[in-house]
N, C-alpha and C positions, 0 to 999 in steps of 0.2 A: 504494499499499500504506500509505503514511503517513497518507493521508486516511481510509482505512478504520479504521486503529488509532485515530486521533483521534476518529472517530465513535463507535466502541465505548466508548472511555474517557469521552466526553461523556455517552453514554446511561447508562452505569453510574453515573457521578457524579450525574447528575440523579435516577436512581432511589434512590440511597442518601441523598443530601443533602436532597431535597425542597425546592429553592429557592423562595422566595416572590417572586412578580412584583410590583413596586411598583404601587400602584393607578393611577398616572398612565400606566403603560406597558401596562396590561391591554387597552385597546381596540386597540392596535397589534400585539400578539403574534400573534393569529390571522392577520392580514394578512401579517405578516412570515413566518410559517410557510408560508402558501400561496405567497408569492412565492419563498421558498427552494425549495419543492417544484417550482415551475415551472422554476427554473433547473436543479435536479437532473435532472428528466426530460429537459429539453433537452440537458443534458450527456451523459446516457446515450444518447440518440438520436444525437447527433453522434458519439459514440464508435463506435457500431455502424455508422454511415455512413462512418466513416473521416475525418471532418472536424473532430474535436475539437481545440480549441486552449485551453490552460490560461488564457491571458490573457483570451480571450473569455469563458470560463466564469466567472472571478473577477469581471470587469467586469459581466457579466450578473447574477450572483448579487447583488452589492452594489447595482447600480443598480436592479434590480427591487425589492429590499427597501426601499431608500430612497425610491424614487418612490411605491411603494404606501403607505408610512407617511406621506409628505407629502400624498398625496391624502386619506387618512383625517384627518390633522391639519387640512387645509383644510376638509374637510367638518364637522369638529367646530367649527371657528371660525365657519363659516357657519350652523351649526345644522342641518345635514343629514348628520351623520356616518354614521348608519346606512344612508342611501341610497347614499352614496359607497362605504362599506365593502362593501355588497352588490354594487355595480357592479364593484369591484376583484376580489372573489371570483369573480364570474361570468366576467369576462374572463380571469383567470388560470386558472380552472377549465377553460374551453374550451381554453386553451393546454396545460394538463396532459393533458387527454384526447386532444388532437390528438397530442401527443408520445407518449403511451402507445399510441395506435393505430399510430404509426410504428414504435415499438419492437416491438410485436406483429407487424407485417408483416415486419419485418427478421428477427426470431427464428423465427417460425413460417411465414412465407410466406403468411399469411392476413390 
């Protein structure tokens, strides 16, 4: 319940304050969001399957986000940032849809 309240407060503050993302951080924000969505869908699926663990969720959330950002940073340093960004989005997108399918099967039996 605390997490849901924090999420609502964060969304409301973001909509009211319109924070500016620093220019150096802009390439990493979409990747961080996709990595966070992957962890979130994985957490929902684990909760529905009865195997959710808070520690695993937090570690997954943080490690996915940091690793994805490091991959994009490495790509930028090597001059192939857009290709590695695309690769990260594709891999995490596949995981998100896989988790969404698992959630759908669990909720609707389909």
